[in-house]
C-alpha positions in Angstrom: -79.4 44.9 -39.7 -78.5 41.5 -40.2 -78.1 38.7 -37.2 -75.4 36.2 -36.7 -75.9 32.4 -35.5 -72.4 31.1 -34.8 -72.0 27.1 -33.9 -70.4 26.7 -30.6 -66.7 25.3 -30.4 -66.5 25.0 -27.0 -65.5 21.0 -26.1 -68.8 19.8 -24.8 -71.0 23.1 -25.1 -74.2 22.1 -26.1 -76.3 25.1 -26.1 -77.1 27.7 -29.9 -77.0 31.1 -29.3 -80.7 31.1 -31.3 -83.9 29.1 -31.9 -86.2 28.6 -34.2 -88.2 30.2 -31.6 -86.1 33.0 -31.9 -85.0 33.8 -35.4 -88.8 33.9 -35.9 -88.3 36.7 -33.4 -85.5 38.8 -34.9 -87.6 38.5 -38.1 -91.0 39.8 -36.9 -88.1 42.8 -35.8 -87.1 43.2 -39.6 -83.4 42.1 -38.6 -83.0 38.7 -41.4 -80.9 36.4 -39.5 -78.4 34.1 -41.0 -76.7 30.8 -39.1 -74.1 28.9 -39.4 -74.8 25.4 -40.5 -74.9 22.6 -37.8 -75.1 25.2 -35.0 -78.0 23.4 -34.1 -76.7 19.7 -33.8 -75.6 20.0 -30.1 -79.2 20.7 -29.0 -81.0 18.5 -31.7 -82.0 21.4 -33.8 -81.8 20.8 -37.7 -80.4 23.5 -40.1 -84.3 22.7 -42.2 -85.5 23.9 -38.7 -83.9 27.4 -38.8 -84.9 27.5 -42.9 -87.9 27.4 -42.0 -88.4 29.7 -39.3 -87.0 32.3 -42.0 -83.1 32.0 -41.9 -80.9 31.5 -43.9 -78.4 28.6 -43.0 -74.2 28.0 -45.1 -70.9 27.9 -44.0 -69.1 30.7 -41.2 -67.7 32.3 -43.4 -71.5 33.2 -45.9 -73.4 34.0 -42.0 -70.5 36.1 -41.4 -70.6 38.9 -44.5 -71.9 41.5 -43.2 -73.8 40.7 -40.2 -74.5 43.6 -37.6 -74.2 42.1 -34.7 -72.9 37.5 -34.0 -74.5 36.0 -31.9 -72.8 33.0 -29.6 -73.2 30.8 -26.4 -69.3 31.2 -25.8 -66.8 33.9 -26.9 -65.2 32.4 -30.1 -61.9 32.2 -30.8 -60.6 35.9 -32.8 -59.2 34.0 -35.9 -62.7 32.2 -35.9 -64.2 35.5 -36.8 -61.7 36.5 -40.1 -64.0 37.4 -42.2 -66.9 39.8 -40.0 -67.5 43.3 -40.6 -65.0 45.9 -39.0 -67.8 47.0 -36.4 -70.1 43.8 -35.8 -71.2 43.4 -32.0 -70.6 40.2 -30.8 -72.6 38.9 -28.1 -72.4 36.5 -26.1 -70.0 35.1 -22.6 -66.8 36.5 -23.5 -65.3 35.9 -20.8 -62.6 38.4 -19.7 -61.2 36.8 -16.8 -61.2 33.4 -18.0 -59.9 34.0 -21.0 -57.4 36.7 -20.7 -55.1 35.6 -23.3 -57.2 34.9 -25.6 -58.7 38.1 -25.2 -56.0 40.6 -25.5 -54.1 38.6 -28.5 -57.0 39.5 -30.3 -57.1 42.9 -28.7 -53.8 43.5 -28.0 -53.3 46.2 -25.1 -52.8 50.2 -26.9 -54.0 48.8 -30.7 -57.7 49.7 -29.9 
């Protein structure tokens, strides 16, 4: 299983969906982990720390490619997930009531 961790884009969001310690735990369970470059920047976690934990660090497109699960804190703009594998699981706080328009634009009624 490949797990992708993407950088948060919401204004003021300083959290990241995984830290090097959780990356180590995922890898110990047999997963591969790819982290978008700069993901830990606002949490004072360097890309090198993710690499030292065993993650591959790359661009969003590289990280999303063939990912089975995508970790985020807040639901990203659907357009930013272009290139994700069909059927990939998005794990994060998607806030369907507060972001109804964004969710409907990603999955218009009657198309899923």
